[in-house]
PDB file of N, CA, C, O and CB in Angstrom:
ATOM      1  N   MET A   1       0.263 202.333 184.683  1.00  0.00           N
ATOM      2  CA  MET A   1      -0.412 201.161 184.570  1.00  0.00           C
ATOM      3  C   MET A   1      -0.593 200.797 183.059  1.00  0.00           C
ATOM      4  O   MET A   1      -1.088 201.614 182.282  1.00  0.00           O
ATOM      5  CB  MET A   1      -1.704 201.273 185.304  1.00  0.00           C
ATOM      6  N   LEU A   2      -0.220 199.664 182.692  1.00  0.00           N
ATOM      7  CA  LEU A   2      -0.367 199.468 181.165  1.00  0.00           C
ATOM      8  C   LEU A   2      -1.131 198.121 181.193  1.00  0.00           C
ATOM      9  O   LEU A   2      -0.834 197.196 181.949  1.00  0.00           O
ATOM     10  CB  LEU A   2       1.164 199.402 180.256  1.00  0.00           C
ATOM     11  N   LEU A   3      -2.079 198.102 180.353  1.00  0.00           N
ATOM     12  CA  LEU A   3      -2.910 196.870 180.078  1.00  0.00           C
ATOM     13  C   LEU A   3      -2.353 196.287 178.678  1.00  0.00           C
ATOM     14  O   LEU A   3      -2.559 196.786 177.572  1.00  0.00           O
ATOM     15  CB  LEU A   3      -4.595 197.252 179.997  1.00  0.00           C
ATOM     16  N   VAL A   4      -1.589 195.102 178.967  1.00  0.00           N
ATOM     17  CA  VAL A   4      -0.876 194.514 177.920  1.00  0.00           C
ATOM     18  C   VAL A   4      -1.878 194.151 176.831  1.00  0.00           C
ATOM     19  O   VAL A   4      -2.924 193.553 177.082  1.00  0.00           O
ATOM     20  CB  VAL A   4      -0.080 193.313 178.407  1.00  0.00           C
ATOM     21  N   GLY A   5      -1.481 194.573 175.510  1.00  0.00           N
ATOM     22  CA  GLY A   5      -2.254 194.077 174.270  1.00  0.00           C
ATOM     23  C   GLY A   5      -2.379 192.699 174.079  1.00  0.00           C
ATOM     24  O   GLY A   5      -1.479 191.946 174.452  1.00  0.00           O
ATOM     25  N   HIS A   6      -3.487 192.245 173.489  1.00  0.00           N
ATOM     26  CA  HIS A   6      -3.687 190.893 172.881  1.00  0.00           C
ATOM     27  C   HIS A   6      -3.192 189.772 173.696  1.00  0.00           C
ATOM     28  O   HIS A   6      -2.606 188.849 173.130  1.00  0.00           O
ATOM     29  CB  HIS A   6      -3.030 190.810 171.574  1.00  0.00           C
ATOM     30  N   HIS A   7      -3.395 189.761 175.162  1.00  0.00           N
ATOM     31  CA  HIS A   7      -3.217 188.768 176.093  1.00  0.00           C
ATOM     32  C   HIS A   7      -1.574 188.394 176.174  1.00  0.00           C
ATOM     33  O   HIS A   7      -1.150 187.299 176.545  1.00  0.00           O
ATOM     34  CB  HIS A   7      -4.160 187.522 175.667  1.00  0.00           C
ATOM     35  N   GLY A   8      -0.846 189.385 175.804  1.00  0.00           N
ATOM     36  CA  GLY A   8       0.702 189.234 175.812  1.00  0.00           C
ATOM     37  C   GLY A   8       1.169 188.479 174.535  1.00  0.00           C
ATOM     38  O   GLY A   8       2.099 187.694 174.716  1.00  0.00           O
ATOM     39  N   SER A   9       0.744 188.573 173.451  1.00  0.00           N
ATOM     40  CA  SER A   9       1.081 187.890 172.250  1.00  0.00           C
ATOM     41  C   SER A   9       2.403 188.673 171.794  1.00  0.00           C
ATOM     42  O   SER A   9       2.640 189.833 172.133  1.00  0.00           O
ATOM     43  CB  SER A   9      -0.174 187.914 171.134  1.00  0.00           C
ATOM     44  N   LYS A  10       3.178 187.942 171.034  1.00  0.00           N
ATOM     45  CA  LYS A  10       4.571 188.268 170.686  1.00  0.00           C
ATOM     46  C   LYS A  10       4.741 189.627 170.069  1.00  0.00           C
ATOM     47  O   LYS A  10       5.818 190.222 170.109  1.00  0.00           O
ATOM     48  CB  LYS A  10       5.113 187.252 169.750  1.00  0.00           C
ATOM     49  N   ILE A  11       3.607 190.133 169.469  1.00  0.00           N
ATOM     50  CA  ILE A  11       3.754 191.364 168.781  1.00  0.00           C
ATOM     51  C   ILE A  11       3.092 192.494 169.413  1.00  0.00           C
ATOM     52  O   ILE A  11       2.955 193.571 168.832  1.00  0.00           O
ATOM     53  CB  ILE A  11       3.289 191.240 167.477  1.00  0.00           C
ATOM     54  N   SER A  12       2.693 192.273 170.556  1.00  0.00           N
ATOM     55  CA  SER A  12       2.162 193.372 171.404  1.00  0.00           C
ATOM     56  C   SER A  12       3.253 193.902 172.378  1.00  0.00           C
ATOM     57  O   SER A  12       4.299 193.293 172.600  1.00  0.00           O
ATOM     58  CB  SER A  12       0.910 192.869 172.223  1.00  0.00           C
ATOM     59  N   THR A  13       2.891 195.169 172.973  1.00  0.00           N
ATOM     60  CA  THR A  13       3.716 195.837 173.839  1.00  0.00           C
ATOM     61  C   THR A  13       5.236 195.887 173.401  1.00  0.00           C
ATOM     62  O   THR A  13       6.121 195.200 173.912  1.00  0.00           O
ATOM     63  CB  THR A  13       3.558 195.212 175.135  1.00  0.00           C
ATOM     64  N   SER A  14       5.403 196.779 172.409  1.00  0.00           N
ATOM     65  CA  SER A  14       6.740 196.895 171.946  1.00  0.00           C
ATOM     66  C   SER A  14       7.769 197.726 172.776  1.00  0.00           C
ATOM     67  O   SER A  14       7.380 198.562 173.592  1.00  0.00           O
ATOM     68  CB  SER A  14       6.664 197.436 170.656  1.00  0.00           C
ATOM     69  N   GLU A  15       8.983 197.498 172.566  1.00  0.00           N
ATOM     70  CA  GLU A  15       9.809 198.264 173.429  1.00  0.00           C
ATOM     71  C   GLU A  15       9.640 199.793 173.173  1.00  0.00           C
ATOM     72  O   GLU A  15       9.675 200.521 174.165  1.00  0.00           O
ATOM     73  CB  GLU A  15      11.254 197.835 173.246  1.00  0.00           C
ATOM     74  N   LYS A  16       9.491 200.255 172.161  1.00  0.00           N
ATOM     75  CA  LYS A  16       9.145 201.610 171.801  1.00  0.00           C
ATOM     76  C   LYS A  16       7.869 202.115 172.704  1.00  0.00           C
ATOM     77  O   LYS A  16       7.900 203.232 173.222  1.00  0.00           O
ATOM     78  CB  LYS A  16       8.820 201.657 170.204  1.00  0.00           C
ATOM     79  N   LEU A  17       6.923 201.377 172.840  1.00  0.00           N
ATOM     80  CA  LEU A  17       5.641 201.604 173.728  1.00  0.00           C
ATOM     81  C   LEU A  17       6.189 201.686 175.218  1.00  0.00           C
ATOM     82  O   LEU A  17       5.829 202.535 176.034  1.00  0.00           O
ATOM     83  CB  LEU A  17       4.461 200.291 173.560  1.00  0.00           C
ATOM     84  N   LEU A  18       6.938 200.868 175.406  1.00  0.00           N
ATOM     85  CA  LEU A  18       7.523 200.693 177.093  1.00  0.00           C
ATOM     86  C   LEU A  18       8.452 201.994 177.248  1.00  0.00           C
ATOM     87  O   LEU A  18       8.500 202.561 178.339  1.00  0.00           O
ATOM     88  CB  LEU A  18       8.648 199.028 177.430  1.00  0.00           C
ATOM     89  N   GLU A  19       9.108 202.411 176.272  1.00  0.00           N
ATOM     90  CA  GLU A  19      10.127 203.564 176.384  1.00  0.00           C
ATOM     91  C   GLU A  19       9.320 204.718 176.711  1.00  0.00           C
ATOM     92  O   GLU A  19       9.595 205.399 177.699  1.00  0.00           O
ATOM     93  CB  GLU A  19      10.997 203.842 175.044  1.00  0.00           C
ATOM     94  N   VAL A  20       8.209 205.025 175.848  1.00  0.00           N
ATOM     95  CA  VAL A  20       7.327 206.098 175.799  1.00  0.00           C
ATOM     96  C   VAL A  20       6.637 206.180 177.049  1.00  0.00           C
ATOM     97  O   VAL A  20       6.847 207.117 177.819  1.00  0.00           O
ATOM     98  CB  VAL A  20       6.413 206.001 174.705  1.00  0.00           C
ATOM     99  N   VAL A  21       5.781 205.210 177.318  1.00  0.00           N
ATOM    100  CA  VAL A  21       4.908 205.095 178.371  1.00  0.00           C
ATOM    101  C   VAL A  21       5.459 204.918 179.866  1.00  0.00           C
ATOM    102  O   VAL A  21       5.032 205.500 180.863  1.00  0.00           O
ATOM    103  CB  VAL A  21       4.105 204.026 178.035  1.00  0.00           C
ATOM    104  N   GLY A  22       6.428 204.051 179.804  1.00  0.00           N
ATOM    105  CA  GLY A  22       7.357 203.790 181.055  1.00  0.00           C
ATOM    106  C   GLY A  22       6.448 203.354 182.289  1.00  0.00           C
ATOM    107  O   GLY A  22       6.465 203.966 183.356  1.00  0.00           O
ATOM    108  N   PRO A  23       5.699 202.302 182.056  1.00  0.00           N
ATOM    109  CA  PRO A  23       4.882 201.863 182.982  1.00  0.00           C
ATOM    110  C   PRO A  23       5.577 201.186 184.266  1.00  0.00           C
ATOM    111  O   PRO A  23       6.613 200.539 184.109  1.00  0.00           O
ATOM    112  CB  PRO A  23       4.006 200.995 182.314  1.00  0.00           C
ATOM    113  N   LYS A  24       5.018 201.334 185.494  1.00  0.00           N
ATOM    114  CA  LYS A  24       5.634 200.613 186.638  1.00  0.00           C
ATOM    115  C   LYS A  24       4.896 199.274 186.700  1.00  0.00           C
ATOM    116  O   LYS A  24       5.500 198.268 187.072  1.00  0.00           O
ATOM    117  CB  LYS A  24       5.517 201.442 188.044  1.00  0.00           C
ATOM    118  N   GLU A  25       3.669 199.234 186.364  1.00  0.00           N
ATOM    119  CA  GLU A  25       3.052 197.886 186.328  1.00  0.00           C
ATOM    120  C   GLU A  25       2.260 197.574 185.111  1.00  0.00           C
ATOM    121  O   GLU A  25       1.763 198.489 184.455  1.00  0.00           O
ATOM    122  CB  GLU A  25       2.180 197.710 187.476  1.00  0.00           C
ATOM    123  N   ALA A  26       2.114 196.313 184.774  1.00  0.00           N
ATOM    124  CA  ALA A  26       1.267 195.926 183.848  1.00  0.00           C
ATOM    125  C   ALA A  26       0.307 194.860 184.073  1.00  0.00           C
ATOM    126  O   ALA A  26       0.638 194.003 184.892  1.00  0.00           O
ATOM    127  CB  ALA A  26       1.930 195.655 182.890  1.00  0.00           C
ATOM    128  N   ILE A  27      -0.808 194.754 183.504  1.00  0.00           N
ATOM    129  CA  ILE A  27      -1.712 193.671 183.692  1.00  0.00           C
ATOM    130  C   ILE A  27      -1.866 193.003 182.356  1.00  0.00           C
ATOM    131  O   ILE A  27      -2.086 193.586 181.294  1.00  0.00           O
ATOM    132  CB  ILE A  27      -3.059 194.139 184.266  1.00  0.00           C
ATOM    133  N   ILE A  28      -1.722 191.687 182.538  1.00  0.00           N
ATOM    134  CA  ILE A  28      -2.226 190.734 181.154  1.00  0.00           C
ATOM    135  C   ILE A  28      -3.348 189.999 181.540  1.00  0.00           C
ATOM    136  O   ILE A  28      -3.363 189.141 182.423  1.00  0.00           O
ATOM    137  CB  ILE A  28      -1.099 189.572 180.567  1.00  0.00           C
ATOM    138  N   SER A  29      -4.295 190.363 180.847  1.00  0.00           N
ATOM    139  CA  SER A  29      -5.663 189.520 180.896  1.00  0.00           C
ATOM    140  C   SER A  29      -5.435 188.219 179.910  1.00  0.00           C
ATOM    141  O   SER A  29      -5.321 188.241 178.685  1.00  0.00           O
ATOM    142  CB  SER A  29      -7.086 190.524 180.306  1.00  0.00           C
ATOM    143  N   VAL A  30      -5.399 187.007 180.845  1.00  0.00           N
ATOM    144  CA  VAL A  30      -5.040 185.845 180.239  1.00  0.00           C
ATOM    145  C   VAL A  30      -5.424 184.765 181.025  1.00  0.00           C
ATOM    146  O   VAL A  30      -5.412 184.899 182.248  1.00  0.00           O
ATOM    147  CB  VAL A  30      -3.714 185.798 179.955  1.00  0.00           C
ATOM    148  N   GLY A  31      -5.825 183.525 180.425  1.00  0.00           N
ATOM    149  CA  GLY A  31      -6.310 182.431 180.837  1.00  0.00           C
ATOM    150  C   GLY A  31      -5.586 181.244 180.336  1.00  0.00           C
ATOM    151  O   GLY A  31      -4.637 181.498 179.595  1.00  0.00           O
ATOM    152  N   LYS A  32      -5.851 179.918 180.602  1.00  0.00           N
ATOM    153  CA  LYS A  32      -5.469 178.785 179.849  1.00  0.00           C
ATOM    154  C   LYS A  32      -5.749 179.038 178.464  1.00  0.00           C
ATOM    155  O   LYS A  32      -6.845 179.441 178.073  1.00  0.00           O
ATOM    156  CB  LYS A  32      -6.126 177.575 180.298  1.00  0.00           C
ATOM    157  N   ASN A  33      -4.558 178.755 177.563  1.00  0.00           N
ATOM    158  CA  ASN A  33      -4.786 178.863 176.149  1.00  0.00           C
ATOM    159  C   ASN A  33      -3.757 178.040 175.401  1.00  0.00           C
ATOM    160  O   ASN A  33      -2.723 177.666 175.955  1.00  0.00           O
ATOM    161  CB  ASN A  33      -4.747 180.317 175.705  1.00  0.00           C
ATOM    162  N   SER A  34      -4.040 177.764 174.158  1.00  0.00           N
ATOM    163  CA  SER A  34      -3.231 176.864 173.176  1.00  0.00           C
ATOM    164  C   SER A  34      -2.149 177.785 172.479  1.00  0.00           C
ATOM    165  O   SER A  34      -1.244 177.290 171.808  1.00  0.00           O
ATOM    166  CB  SER A  34      -4.249 176.144 171.993  1.00  0.00           C
ATOM    167  N   PHE A  35      -2.300 179.295 172.688  1.00  0.00           N
ATOM    168  CA  PHE A  35      -1.516 180.254 171.994  1.00  0.00           C
ATOM    169  C   PHE A  35      -0.121 180.455 172.536  1.00  0.00           C
ATOM    170  O   PHE A  35       0.791 180.827 171.798  1.00  0.00           O
ATOM    171  CB  PHE A  35      -2.208 181.502 171.995  1.00  0.00           C
ATOM    172  N   GLY A  36       0.058 180.198 173.884  1.00  0.00           N
ATOM    173  CA  GLY A  36       1.263 180.394 174.352  1.00  0.00           C
ATOM    174  C   GLY A  36       1.225 181.841 175.012  1.00  0.00           C
ATOM    175  O   GLY A  36       2.298 182.339 175.351  1.00  0.00           O
ATOM    176  N   HIS A  37       0.214 182.436 175.180  1.00  0.00           N
ATOM    177  CA  HIS A  37       0.097 183.770 175.840  1.00  0.00           C
ATOM    178  C   HIS A  37       0.090 183.620 177.320  1.00  0.00           C
ATOM    179  O   HIS A  37      -0.479 182.686 177.885  1.00  0.00           O
ATOM    180  CB  HIS A  37      -1.174 184.509 175.401  1.00  0.00           C
ATOM    181  N   PRO A  38       0.760 184.596 177.952  1.00  0.00           N
ATOM    182  CA  PRO A  38       1.666 185.588 177.469  1.00  0.00           C
ATOM    183  C   PRO A  38       3.071 185.025 176.759  1.00  0.00           C
ATOM    184  O   PRO A  38       3.667 184.097 177.306  1.00  0.00           O
ATOM    185  CB  PRO A  38       1.990 186.477 178.689  1.00  0.00           C
ATOM    186  N   THR A  39       3.470 185.485 175.793  1.00  0.00           N
ATOM    187  CA  THR A  39       4.817 184.929 175.380  1.00  0.00           C
ATOM    188  C   THR A  39       5.917 185.398 176.140  1.00  0.00           C
ATOM    189  O   THR A  39       5.842 186.431 176.804  1.00  0.00           O
ATOM    190  CB  THR A  39       5.121 185.222 174.010  1.00  0.00           C
ATOM    191  N   LYS A  40       7.107 184.576 176.068  1.00  0.00           N
ATOM    192  CA  LYS A  40       8.261 184.790 176.726  1.00  0.00           C
ATOM    193  C   LYS A  40       8.900 186.023 176.410  1.00  0.00           C
ATOM    194  O   LYS A  40       9.423 186.765 177.242  1.00  0.00           O
ATOM    195  CB  LYS A  40       9.083 183.787 176.519  1.00  0.00           C
ATOM    196  N   GLU A  41       8.826 186.269 174.874  1.00  0.00           N
ATOM    197  CA  GLU A  41       9.294 187.582 174.415  1.00  0.00           C
ATOM    198  C   GLU A  41       8.705 188.693 175.266  1.00  0.00           C
ATOM    199  O   GLU A  41       9.513 189.455 175.796  1.00  0.00           O
ATOM    200  CB  GLU A  41       8.930 187.802 172.940  1.00  0.00           C
ATOM    201  N   VAL A  42       7.398 188.893 175.471  1.00  0.00           N
ATOM    202  CA  VAL A  42       6.642 189.986 176.072  1.00  0.00           C
ATOM    203  C   VAL A  42       7.154 190.105 177.497  1.00  0.00           C
ATOM    204  O   VAL A  42       7.604 191.159 177.948  1.00  0.00           O
ATOM    205  CB  VAL A  42       5.069 189.735 176.022  1.00  0.00           C
ATOM    206  N   LEU A  43       7.052 188.830 178.270  1.00  0.00           N
ATOM    207  CA  LEU A  43       7.353 188.862 179.789  1.00  0.00           C
ATOM    208  C   LEU A  43       8.889 189.310 179.891  1.00  0.00           C
ATOM    209  O   LEU A  43       9.245 190.072 180.790  1.00  0.00           O
ATOM    210  CB  LEU A  43       7.087 187.297 180.546  1.00  0.00           C
ATOM    211  N   ASP A  44       9.739 188.835 178.989  1.00  0.00           N
ATOM    212  CA  ASP A  44      11.141 189.281 179.035  1.00  0.00           C
ATOM    213  C   ASP A  44      11.297 190.941 178.826  1.00  0.00           C
ATOM    214  O   ASP A  44      11.974 191.681 179.539  1.00  0.00           O
ATOM    215  CB  ASP A  44      11.952 188.463 177.857  1.00  0.00           C
ATOM    216  N   ARG A  45      10.614 191.271 177.838  1.00  0.00           N
ATOM    217  CA  ARG A  45      10.543 192.768 177.558  1.00  0.00           C
ATOM    218  C   ARG A  45       9.999 193.583 178.801  1.00  0.00           C
ATOM    219  O   ARG A  45      10.545 194.596 179.239  1.00  0.00           O
ATOM    220  CB  ARG A  45       9.581 193.037 176.285  1.00  0.00           C
ATOM    221  N   LEU A  46       9.076 193.120 179.210  1.00  0.00           N
ATOM    222  CA  LEU A  46       8.502 193.838 180.433  1.00  0.00           C
ATOM    223  C   LEU A  46       9.487 193.826 181.583  1.00  0.00           C
ATOM    224  O   LEU A  46       9.693 194.868 182.205  1.00  0.00           O
ATOM    225  CB  LEU A  46       7.153 193.165 180.914  1.00  0.00           C
ATOM    226  N   GLU A  47      10.151 192.613 181.920  1.00  0.00           N
ATOM    227  CA  GLU A  47      11.193 192.630 182.916  1.00  0.00           C
ATOM    228  C   GLU A  47      12.298 193.518 182.523  1.00  0.00           C
ATOM    229  O   GLU A  47      12.767 194.229 183.411  1.00  0.00           O
ATOM    230  CB  GLU A  47      11.706 191.278 183.167  1.00  0.00           C
ATOM    231  N   LYS A  48      12.755 193.590 181.425  1.00  0.00           N
ATOM    232  CA  LYS A  48      13.966 194.397 180.861  1.00  0.00           C
ATOM    233  C   LYS A  48      13.698 195.778 181.324  1.00  0.00           C
ATOM    234  O   LYS A  48      14.671 196.445 181.677  1.00  0.00           O
ATOM    235  CB  LYS A  48      14.127 194.348 179.190  1.00  0.00           C
ATOM    236  N   TYR A  49      12.410 196.348 181.377  1.00  0.00           N
ATOM    237  CA  TYR A  49      12.109 197.532 181.631  1.00  0.00           C
ATOM    238  C   TYR A  49      11.554 197.750 182.985  1.00  0.00           C
ATOM    239  O   TYR A  49      10.965 198.789 183.284  1.00  0.00           O
ATOM    240  CB  TYR A  49      11.337 197.932 180.698  1.00  0.00           C
ATOM    241  N   GLY A  50      11.774 196.611 183.930  1.00  0.00           N
ATOM    242  CA  GLY A  50      11.395 196.773 185.358  1.00  0.00           C
ATOM    243  C   GLY A  50      10.080 196.978 185.668  1.00  0.00           C
ATOM    244  O   GLY A  50       9.759 197.585 186.690  1.00  0.00           O
ATOM    245  N   VAL A  51       9.042 196.400 184.655  1.00  0.00           N
ATOM    246  CA  VAL A  51       7.652 196.454 184.988  1.00  0.00           C
ATOM    247  C   VAL A  51       7.250 195.333 185.898  1.00  0.00           C
ATOM    248  O   VAL A  51       7.723 194.229 185.627  1.00  0.00           O
ATOM    249  CB  VAL A  51       6.834 196.434 183.765  1.00  0.00           C
ATOM    250  N   VAL A  52       6.611 195.415 186.728  1.00  0.00           N
ATOM    251  CA  VAL A  52       5.837 194.585 187.608  1.00  0.00           C
ATOM    252  C   VAL A  52       4.690 193.863 186.980  1.00  0.00           C
ATOM    253  O   VAL A  52       3.666 194.505 186.747  1.00  0.00           O
ATOM    254  CB  VAL A  52       5.343 195.375 188.677  1.00  0.00           C
ATOM    255  N   VAL A  53       4.751 192.691 186.705  1.00  0.00           N
ATOM    256  CA  VAL A  53       3.583 192.024 185.906  1.00  0.00           C
ATOM    257  C   VAL A  53       2.561 191.318 186.706  1.00  0.00           C
ATOM    258  O   VAL A  53       2.910 190.531 187.586  1.00  0.00           O
ATOM    259  CB  VAL A  53       4.112 191.007 184.937  1.00  0.00           C
ATOM    260  N   ARG A  54       1.284 191.562 186.442  1.00  0.00           N
ATOM    261  CA  ARG A  54       0.247 191.057 187.030  1.00  0.00           C
ATOM    262  C   ARG A  54      -0.653 190.426 186.017  1.00  0.00           C
ATOM    263  O   ARG A  54      -0.957 191.057 185.005  1.00  0.00           O
ATOM    264  CB  ARG A  54      -0.370 192.032 187.796  1.00  0.00           C
ATOM    265  N   MET A  55      -1.135 189.109 186.249  1.00  0.00           N
ATOM    266  CA  MET A  55      -1.834 188.234 185.410  1.00  0.00           C
ATOM    267  C   MET A  55      -3.143 187.770 185.850  1.00  0.00           C
ATOM    268  O   MET A  55      -3.204 187.297 186.985  1.00  0.00           O
ATOM    269  CB  MET A  55      -1.072 187.169 185.175  1.00  0.00           C
ATOM    270  N   THR A  56      -4.132 187.822 185.191  1.00  0.00           N
ATOM    271  CA  THR A  56      -5.494 187.470 185.699  1.00  0.00           C
ATOM    272  C   THR A  56      -5.686 185.868 185.845  1.00  0.00           C
ATOM    273  O   THR A  56      -6.598 185.401 186.526  1.00  0.00           O
ATOM    274  CB  THR A  56      -6.609 188.077 184.677  1.00  0.00           C
ATOM    275  N   ASP A  57      -4.855 185.157 185.226  1.00  0.00           N
ATOM    276  CA  ASP A  57      -4.806 183.794 185.434  1.00  0.00           C
ATOM    277  C   ASP A  57      -4.349 183.220 186.807  1.00  0.00           C
ATOM    278  O   ASP A  57      -4.756 182.174 187.312  1.00  0.00           O
ATOM    279  CB  ASP A  57      -4.005 183.314 184.462  1.00  0.00           C
ATOM    280  N   LYS A  58      -3.348 184.163 187.372  1.00  0.00           N
ATOM    281  CA  LYS A  58      -2.814 183.976 188.597  1.00  0.00           C
ATOM    282  C   LYS A  58      -3.722 184.645 189.799  1.00  0.00           C
ATOM    283  O   LYS A  58      -3.966 184.027 190.835  1.00  0.00           O
ATOM    284  CB  LYS A  58      -1.412 184.530 188.534  1.00  0.00           C
ATOM    285  N   GLU A  59      -4.192 185.971 189.542  1.00  0.00           N
ATOM    286  CA  GLU A  59      -4.816 186.521 190.424  1.00  0.00           C
ATOM    287  C   GLU A  59      -6.286 186.763 190.313  1.00  0.00           C
ATOM    288  O   GLU A  59      -6.878 187.415 191.173  1.00  0.00           O
ATOM    289  CB  GLU A  59      -4.217 187.498 190.602  1.00  0.00           C
ATOM    290  N   GLY A  60      -6.826 186.303 189.377  1.00  0.00           N
ATOM    291  CA  GLY A  60      -8.188 186.637 189.082  1.00  0.00           C
ATOM    292  C   GLY A  60      -8.507 187.923 188.684  1.00  0.00           C
ATOM    293  O   GLY A  60      -7.695 188.476 187.943  1.00  0.00           O
ATOM    294  N   SER A  61      -9.540 188.545 189.019  1.00  0.00           N
ATOM    295  CA  SER A  61      -9.874 189.873 188.590  1.00  0.00           C
ATOM    296  C   SER A  61      -8.942 190.858 189.363  1.00  0.00           C
ATOM    297  O   SER A  61      -8.665 190.646 190.544  1.00  0.00           O
ATOM    298  CB  SER A  61     -11.413 190.177 188.841  1.00  0.00           C
ATOM    299  N   ILE A  62      -8.483 191.895 188.711  1.00  0.00           N
ATOM    300  CA  ILE A  62      -7.439 192.904 189.205  1.00  0.00           C
ATOM    301  C   ILE A  62      -8.353 194.201 189.002  1.00  0.00           C
ATOM    302  O   ILE A  62      -8.917 194.480 187.944  1.00  0.00           O
ATOM    303  CB  ILE A  62      -5.857 192.915 188.268  1.00  0.00           C
ATOM    304  N   LYS A  63      -8.410 194.927 190.144  1.00  0.00           N
ATOM    305  CA  LYS A  63      -9.046 196.137 190.160  1.00  0.00           C
ATOM    306  C   LYS A  63      -8.218 197.248 190.608  1.00  0.00           C
ATOM    307  O   LYS A  63      -7.591 197.102 191.657  1.00  0.00           O
ATOM    308  CB  LYS A  63     -10.161 196.051 190.922  1.00  0.00           C
ATOM    309  N   TYR A  64      -8.124 198.400 189.920  1.00  0.00           N
ATOM    310  CA  TYR A  64      -7.531 199.471 190.415  1.00  0.00           C
ATOM    311  C   TYR A  64      -8.387 200.803 190.462  1.00  0.00           C
ATOM    312  O   TYR A  64      -9.281 201.022 189.644  1.00  0.00           O
ATOM    313  CB  TYR A  64      -6.376 199.622 189.675  1.00  0.00           C
ATOM    314  N   SER A  65      -8.089 201.569 191.354  1.00  0.00           N
ATOM    315  CA  SER A  65      -8.812 202.794 191.519  1.00  0.00           C
ATOM    316  C   SER A  65      -7.793 204.001 191.668  1.00  0.00           C
ATOM    317  O   SER A  65      -6.749 203.889 192.311  1.00  0.00           O
ATOM    318  CB  SER A  65      -9.764 202.678 192.767  1.00  0.00           C
ATOM    319  N   ILE A  66      -8.187 205.179 191.012  1.00  0.00           N
ATOM    320  CA  ILE A  66      -7.394 206.325 191.010  1.00  0.00           C
ATOM    321  C   ILE A  66      -8.250 207.507 191.954  1.00  0.00           C
ATOM    322  O   ILE A  66      -9.415 207.833 191.729  1.00  0.00           O
ATOM    323  CB  ILE A  66      -7.112 206.772 189.381  1.00  0.00           C
ATOM    324  N   LYS A  67      -7.547 207.959 192.853  1.00  0.00           N
ATOM    325  CA  LYS A  67      -8.183 209.088 193.452  1.00  0.00           C
ATOM    326  C   LYS A  67      -7.756 210.435 192.942  1.00  0.00           C
ATOM    327  O   LYS A  67      -6.552 210.678 192.864  1.00  0.00           O
ATOM    328  CB  LYS A  67      -7.968 209.042 194.847  1.00  0.00           C
ATOM    329  N   ILE A  68      -8.642 211.321 192.591  1.00  0.00           N
ATOM    330  CA  ILE A  68      -8.224 212.656 191.947  1.00  0.00           C
ATOM    331  C   ILE A  68      -8.603 213.638 192.926  1.00  0.00           C
ATOM    332  O   ILE A  68      -8.400 214.833 192.712  1.00  0.00           O
ATOM    333  CB  ILE A  68      -8.910 212.979 190.518  1.00  0.00           C
TER     334      ILE A  68
END
């Protein structure tokens, strides 16, 4: 699981990060904004690496729990 940086701005979540971390899912905390977040560049980058994207503007609160 990856929490995408800065609401999915174009300089967040580099290809190098995706290569090293290899997330299967990513959460983008975002709402209606005038900045264009999340950007197409970040969404395309996540898609390129096969990452399932979840966004709070579409799903509301997203909760994960891990059992150890």
